[in-house]
C-alpha positions, 0 to 999 in steps of 0.5 A: 500500500502506498501512502502520499504525504503532503508537506503539511504532514512532514516533521522538520527534524533538521533544525530544532526551533525554540518553543519557549518565549524569548524573555521580555527583557531581551525583546525590550533591549532590541526595541530600545536600540536607537543607533542611527548607523549600525557600523562594524564592531571592534574585532573582539565585539562591542565593549558593552557586551564584553563588559556584561559577559565579564560581569556574568562570569563573576557569578561563577567566580571566573575572572575575565579580562576583555582580551579573554573574550571574542564575540562571534556570529553565534556559537557555531562560528565560535566552534568552527574558528576554534577548530580551525585555530587548533587543528592541522591536517589530520589532527583529531578531537575527542568527543563523547558519542553520541554528540552534536553532529556539526562537530564533525563538520567543524573538524572537517573544515579545519582539516581534522577529524572527530574521534569518538569516545563511545558512551552508553545509555546504561551508565548515563552516557558517562565518559569522565574516566581517565582510562576510557579517555586515554584509550582514545588518545593518539599522537594526532589528538589535540583536544577534548570537546565536552558539550556540557550538559550533553546534547543529545544525551543530557549527561551533566558533569560534576566539578569532580568529573571536570577535574578528571578530564582536565587532568587527562588533558594536562597529562597529554598536553591537550586543549579542552573545548568546553561547549557550555551553551546549555550550562544552566539547563540542569535539574534535580537540584544540580548546580550549574558548573563551568570548566572555567572554574578550574583555575589550575587548568585555565590555560588549556580551557576554551569556553564556547557560549551563546545567547541562543539557549539561555535566552531562547533567541537562536536567531540572534546569532550572538556567540562567545569564545573565551579563553585565558590561553593567550596563544590561542586567543591570538590565533583566533583573533587573526581569523576574526580580523581576516573575516572582517577584512574579507567582508570589507573587500567584498563591499569595495568591489 
């Protein structure tokens, strides 16, 4: 028997749209924006936004300078620029599996590859085990990417588990890409945490953040790349400056 479906019957599964109303404070800030010209921002982002980010992270006892922050066109751009900065051809990034599928795309764009750390629903998709992680490390491994809390697994790391991962990263000289766009999405009395709170490992932590999930404003495309590693931030700033320069050249042409 053949069934014919119309477009009205199809379910859009390629992109998850929010169904939570964007908070009034966010919409009010948009309505109050009254600048006459929307000009290029500084390479790192608008200073008033960066100051707000610094204030927000103080709530997690994380002290940031403006030079530790770059504002991006959504979290996806922050991730893609991070992978491009860290990876050379053939380099690997460890990611607990199942994972956000675009990590593979970002790695491919950078000439690298995602190497999965296989997890199981039977143990809550846990992966913060030194032996489990080290079994996946090769001479080509450059970073461990942790989506915290996990998407699509919902796994939430404790500070103690973050320390286990950070110690492995330190032992093998790896960077930690802490994709924390879902940071506040924890339940059952759990307390939101950040890899940035591990001060003894802060030189190898890269935090990816975004307003998309926190404010249910995916279309706003405001992301953040945060790190106290000066060499990494210098590298990602070169990419940011190049992109702005390329846009200016297109306009002149």
